[in-house]
N, C-alpha and C positions, 0 to 999 in steps of 0.2 A: 799516826796517822790511821783514820781507820780504812780499810780495805773499799770502802765507800769514796772517801777522798781521793786514795791512791787511781780509783778506776776514773772520776771526777778529770782529776789531773789529768790524766795519761788522755780522755777524751779529747781534753782543752786541747793538749798540744798537735793531736792527730787535726784536729779544727785549725787549727794556727798553721801546720805546715800544710794541709790544702790550700786554706785564701794566699800564702806566698805562691805555691804550682801555680793557681788560679794566676796570679797576678802576670806569672810568668809567660803562662800560654796564651792571655789576652793582649798582652803587648806583640808576641812570637804572631799571633793572628792576626792582628790588628784589629781585634774583637773593641770597639771603644765602647759599646754598649755593656758587655762584661764588666771590664774595666773601671767604669763606671760605680757599676753595682758592688764591688770590691770595698769600698769606700763607706763607712757610718757619714751620717750629716755630719758637714761642717770639714768633712777629710780634707786634707794637703798634700800635696806633690813638689819636692825640691829637687830639680835634675841643674842649678845651677851649679853643679861643680865641674859637669860634664858637657856644659856649654850653653845649656839650656835655660827652662823658666821655672820659677816657682810659684805656687797657689793654688788655689781651689780643683777640685780632685777632676770638677768638668772641665775647669777652663786649661787645664794640665793636657786633658785628654782631646780636647779639638787641637794644643799645640803638636803633639806627638802623632796626632792622626795627621796633620799637614809635612810633619820631620822625617818621619816613618815611610812617606813615602820615595824617599831618596834611596831606602834598603827594604825592595821587597824579599830580599830573602834575608832573615832573621834567626837569631837561635838563644835566648838566656837558658844559661845553665846556671842555677843557684846552688848553689852548695853548702858546706861548714854551716849549718842551721845552727846557730844558740840562740835558744826560747827561753826567755825568763819569764813565766808568768807568775804575776803580784801573790804574796804569800799574806793571806788576810790570818794569821796565827795559827797555821797549820791546814786553812783551805786556801782551794785557787782563790783571788780575785777575777774581777772584771779586765781586768788591764795586762798586757804581756807586752815584750818588747825584742825583737828578733831583730837580731845582727848577723847577716849570711854574705860571701862571700859570690862574686858574679864573673863569669867571663861572656863574653857579647860576642862572636862572629858573626859579621852582615855582610852581605854586597852589594855594592852601589846597583841601582839600577844605570839598566841598558850595559852591563858587562857581561854577554850573553858570548859565546864561541860557538859556532855551528847549531846553535839552540840548544846547547847544553851546556847549564850554567857552571861557572868556573868556581875556585876556592875563595873562600871570604879575602875581601881586600882591603876590611875594615874589622879591627878587634879591638873593644872596650874589659875591663877589667876593673874590677874596686871591689867594696863595698855597701851594699844596700841598709838602713834602717829601717825597720818595721815598726812604728809604734802599732798596737792593735785593743781593740775595746769590744767587747761583749754588750751586743745589743740585744734590746728586750723584743725586736721583729726578726730580725735577720739574725741573731747567734754574731759571731766575731766578723767585723769590719775593720780593714785600714782607716787607724785614724792618721795615721801621717810617713809617709816613704821618703826617706831620702837618701841620695844615690852619693856615696862618695868614691867618685872615679879616680883609679890610681896609676895610670898606664892604660896608653892606647898605640896601638900600631896600624898603619894604614902601608898597604903595599899595591902598586899598580902595574 
C-alpha cells in the first residue's frame, strides 16, 4: 500500500467511527432528524431482537421517537468497534461493516426521587452490526443497522 492509500483508509475509518458515534448521540438525545440523516437512501434498521421493529429508517425513527418517551434518561455506550472497510485490491472500497458491542442503561419515565433522577432501572446490552456505504453527496452513511440484544436487566 502507498501512503496515500493508507491515509485514505485511516480517514475512512475515522469517518465511519464518527457515524457510529453520531448514531448513539442521536438516539440518546432523541434527535430523530439527525438519526434519519445518518442513513443512506433506502437505509433500514432492525430492532426485532430487542422487541422492536424492522423497516425503513424513517419509519423506525418514528417508532423510536414514540418508544423512547418511556425512557427519558438513556445513554448508549458503543464499544469494541471492529471496522472492516471493503478492500478493492489494496484500495479502500465504498462499503464497510462495523460490529460493535453496546451497553445501554436507561431510566423509566416518572421514576424520580426528590426531583433527582436515580440510578438506571433498565439496562440492555448486545452487539450492533452496521452496514455502511459511501454516498456521493453525504459521505459515509448507514445502509443497515441491526441490533443483536444479548441480555437485559430490569430493577424496580
